[in-house]
Residue frames as qw, qx, qy, qz and C-alpha x, y, z in Angstrom:
[[0.569, -0.242, -0.631, 0.468, -4.38, -0.30, 29.25],
 [0.063, 0.055, -0.229, 0.970, -4.68, 3.38, 30.10],
 [0.504, -0.271, -0.303, -0.762, -8.43, 3.28, 29.43],
 [0.726, -0.297, -0.620, -0.016, -8.82, 0.23, 31.68],
 [0.438, -0.133, -0.495, 0.739, -6.87, 1.91, 34.48],
 [0.161, -0.148, 0.006, -0.976, -9.02, 5.03, 34.07],
 [0.632, -0.299, -0.449, -0.557, -12.30, 3.08, 34.11],
 [0.710, -0.274, -0.606, 0.231, -11.12, 1.23, 37.21],
 [0.358, -0.919, -0.130, -0.102, -10.42, 4.52, 38.97],
 [0.770, -0.324, 0.041, 0.548, -6.60, 4.42, 39.07],
 [0.325, 0.113, 0.218, 0.913, -6.22, 7.43, 36.77],
 [0.119, 0.589, 0.436, -0.669, -8.17, 10.59, 37.51],
 [0.484, 0.756, 0.439, 0.046, -10.31, 12.30, 34.86],
 [0.065, 0.966, -0.159, -0.194, -7.94, 15.28, 34.76],
 [0.323, -0.582, 0.688, 0.289, -4.93, 13.00, 34.13],
 [0.739, 0.273, 0.613, 0.049, -6.56, 10.64, 31.61],
 [0.626, 0.728, 0.198, 0.197, -4.98, 11.03, 28.18],
 [0.119, 0.902, -0.334, 0.248, -1.93, 12.79, 29.61],
 [0.931, -0.143, -0.261, 0.211, 0.59, 10.07, 30.56],
 [0.421, 0.435, -0.335, 0.722, 3.14, 12.75, 31.43],
 [0.407, -0.599, 0.144, -0.675, 0.96, 13.58, 34.47],
 [0.859, -0.393, 0.270, -0.187, 1.44, 10.15, 36.06],
 [0.119, -0.608, 0.767, 0.165, 4.41, 7.81, 36.09],
 [0.924, 0.234, 0.219, -0.208, 4.35, 4.91, 33.65],
 [0.166, 0.644, -0.700, -0.261, 7.08, 2.73, 32.17],
 [0.981, 0.071, 0.016, -0.180, 7.31, -0.73, 30.67],
 [0.714, -0.477, 0.444, 0.255, 10.20, -3.17, 30.85],
 [0.419, -0.124, 0.657, 0.615, 10.84, -3.34, 27.11],
 [0.485, 0.516, -0.078, -0.701, 9.61, -2.29, 23.74],
 [0.704, 0.176, 0.674, 0.141, 8.65, -4.48, 20.83],
 [0.045, -0.282, 0.528, 0.800, 9.45, -4.02, 17.18],
 [0.632, 0.269, -0.133, -0.714, 6.84, -4.01, 14.44],
 [0.790, 0.158, -0.517, -0.289, 5.35, -7.50, 14.01],
 [0.389, 0.142, -0.810, 0.415, 6.78, -8.71, 17.33],
 [0.614, -0.600, -0.288, -0.424, 4.56, -9.64, 20.25],
 [0.100, 0.405, -0.688, 0.594, 5.37, -9.52, 23.93],
 [0.715, -0.451, -0.497, -0.194, 4.07, -11.67, 26.76],
 [0.704, -0.541, -0.321, 0.329, 4.39, -11.10, 30.50],
 [0.298, 0.606, -0.094, 0.731, 5.55, -7.50, 30.23],
 [0.437, -0.517, -0.480, 0.558, 6.42, -5.81, 33.49],
 [0.087, 0.708, 0.193, 0.674, 5.12, -2.26, 33.80],
 [0.303, -0.320, -0.524, 0.728, 5.53, 0.24, 36.55],
 [0.122, -0.647, -0.416, -0.627, 2.69, 2.65, 37.17],
 [0.166, -0.173, -0.550, 0.800, 2.31, 5.20, 39.93],
 [0.298, -0.431, -0.462, -0.715, -1.37, 5.84, 40.34],
 [0.478, -0.370, 0.315, -0.732, -4.12, 5.93, 42.89],
 [0.084, 0.017, -0.985, 0.151, -4.90, 2.91, 45.03],
 [0.593, -0.342, -0.372, -0.628, -8.47, 1.66, 45.17],
 [0.070, -0.179, 0.818, -0.541, -9.35, 0.86, 48.78],
 [0.609, -0.333, -0.591, -0.411, -12.09, -1.63, 49.51],
 [0.291, -0.517, 0.472, -0.653, -13.01, -1.00, 53.14],
 [0.904, -0.183, 0.110, -0.370, -14.62, -4.41, 53.50],
 [0.900, 0.260, -0.286, 0.201, -11.31, -6.17, 52.63],
 [0.546, -0.786, 0.281, 0.078, -8.61, -6.68, 55.25],
 [0.755, -0.247, 0.437, 0.422, -4.94, -7.05, 54.37],
 [0.091, 0.707, -0.335, -0.616, -2.78, -5.28, 51.83],
 [0.145, -0.149, 0.887, 0.413, -2.27, -8.34, 49.58],
 [0.244, 0.523, 0.815, -0.048, -6.03, -8.85, 49.38],
 [0.167, 0.809, 0.131, -0.549, -6.45, -5.16, 48.52],
 [0.003, 0.517, -0.617, -0.594, -4.02, -5.56, 45.62],
 [0.200, 0.155, 0.943, 0.217, -5.88, -8.67, 44.41],
 [0.238, 0.713, 0.595, -0.285, -9.19, -6.79, 44.48],
 [0.110, 0.767, -0.177, -0.606, -7.62, -3.90, 42.56],
 [0.110, -0.262, 0.826, 0.487, -6.22, -6.31, 39.93],
 [0.234, 0.416, 0.878, 0.031, -9.66, -7.88, 39.49],
 [0.197, 0.804, 0.322, -0.461, -11.29, -4.45, 39.11],
 [0.062, 0.641, -0.455, -0.615, -8.79, -3.37, 36.43],
 [0.165, -0.055, 0.922, 0.345, -9.15, -6.69, 34.56],
 [0.307, 0.604, 0.702, -0.219, -12.92, -6.15, 34.42],
 [0.219, 0.867, 0.059, -0.443, -12.19, -2.95, 32.47],
 [0.101, -0.539, 0.672, 0.498, -9.68, -4.44, 30.01],
 [0.732, 0.314, -0.393, -0.459, -10.26, -6.31, 26.74],
 [0.963, -0.189, 0.132, -0.139, -10.27, -10.11, 27.10],
 [0.869, 0.330, -0.145, 0.339, -6.86, -10.47, 25.43],
 [0.227, 0.577, -0.406, 0.671, -5.12, -8.12, 27.91],
 [0.743, -0.563, -0.361, -0.028, -4.74, -9.14, 31.56],
 [0.104, -0.735, 0.508, -0.437, -3.03, -7.75, 34.63],
 [0.762, -0.021, -0.642, 0.080, -1.45, -10.81, 36.25],
 [0.627, -0.453, -0.443, 0.453, -0.29, -9.20, 39.46],
 [0.024, -0.907, 0.075, -0.414, 0.15, -5.93, 41.32],
 [0.754, -0.196, -0.351, 0.520, 3.20, -5.53, 43.53],
 [0.217, -0.975, -0.009, 0.042, 4.09, -2.72, 45.86],
 [0.769, 0.243, -0.075, 0.587, 7.56, -1.40, 45.03],
 [0.397, -0.465, -0.149, 0.777, 9.85, 1.38, 46.14],
 [0.224, 0.857, 0.179, -0.429, 9.16, 4.93, 44.98],
 [0.033, 0.706, -0.510, -0.491, 12.19, 4.86, 42.67],
 [0.592, 0.063, 0.788, 0.158, 11.33, 1.56, 40.95],
 [0.463, 0.580, -0.258, -0.619, 11.25, 1.77, 37.15],
 [0.916, 0.152, 0.361, -0.087, 10.38, -1.33, 35.09],
 [0.682, 0.708, -0.152, 0.101, 12.74, -0.33, 32.29],
 [0.226, 0.731, -0.547, 0.339, 15.85, 0.32, 34.38],
 [0.537, -0.472, 0.580, -0.390, 15.26, -2.09, 37.30],
 [0.973, 0.142, -0.027, -0.179, 15.04, -5.30, 35.27],
 [0.402, -0.631, 0.647, 0.148, 17.91, -7.74, 35.57],
 [0.315, -0.097, 0.871, 0.363, 17.17, -10.15, 32.70],
 [0.605, 0.399, -0.092, -0.683, 15.19, -10.55, 29.51],
 [0.503, -0.021, 0.855, 0.122, 14.11, -13.78, 27.89],
 [0.461, 0.421, -0.334, -0.706, 13.34, -14.13, 24.20],
 [0.599, 0.117, 0.792, -0.011, 11.53, -16.96, 22.48],
 [0.268, 0.403, -0.473, -0.736, 11.48, -17.25, 18.71],
 [0.698, 0.273, 0.630, -0.204, 8.85, -19.19, 16.81],
 [0.104, 0.412, -0.635, -0.645, 9.74, -20.25, 13.29],
 [0.829, 0.240, 0.070, -0.500, 7.11, -21.81, 11.00],
 [0.711, -0.205, 0.659, 0.137, 8.02, -25.45, 10.27],
 [0.743, 0.611, 0.268, 0.047, 7.42, -25.05, 6.52],
 [0.135, 0.920, -0.362, -0.072, 10.64, -23.03, 6.36],
 [0.432, -0.494, 0.751, 0.073, 12.60, -26.25, 7.04],
 [0.792, 0.323, 0.518, -0.015, 11.04, -28.11, 4.11],
 [0.258, -0.348, 0.532, 0.727, 12.85, -28.17, 0.81]]
């Protein structure tokens, strides 16, 4: 994701590879062999302004599209939201939902 954000222009060359230079947090961690879907991440980076686009929501949509162009096909940014300066995905979440998938052959005798 960091490489996609860099290629899209949200992380400067001098900050790329040094996540301690910009603010980044995710809402949860996953254990080995566990996959996560719909993770919420907070990232404080540079905004890409498209001067031909009016409206803040449309600017965020254009930025999301630009970042998705720079990501692998199996990783997608679903939405960008403007939040308060103190927002942190890890500490600001209010609920977590888990879904377990068990292979059906385990129920056979």
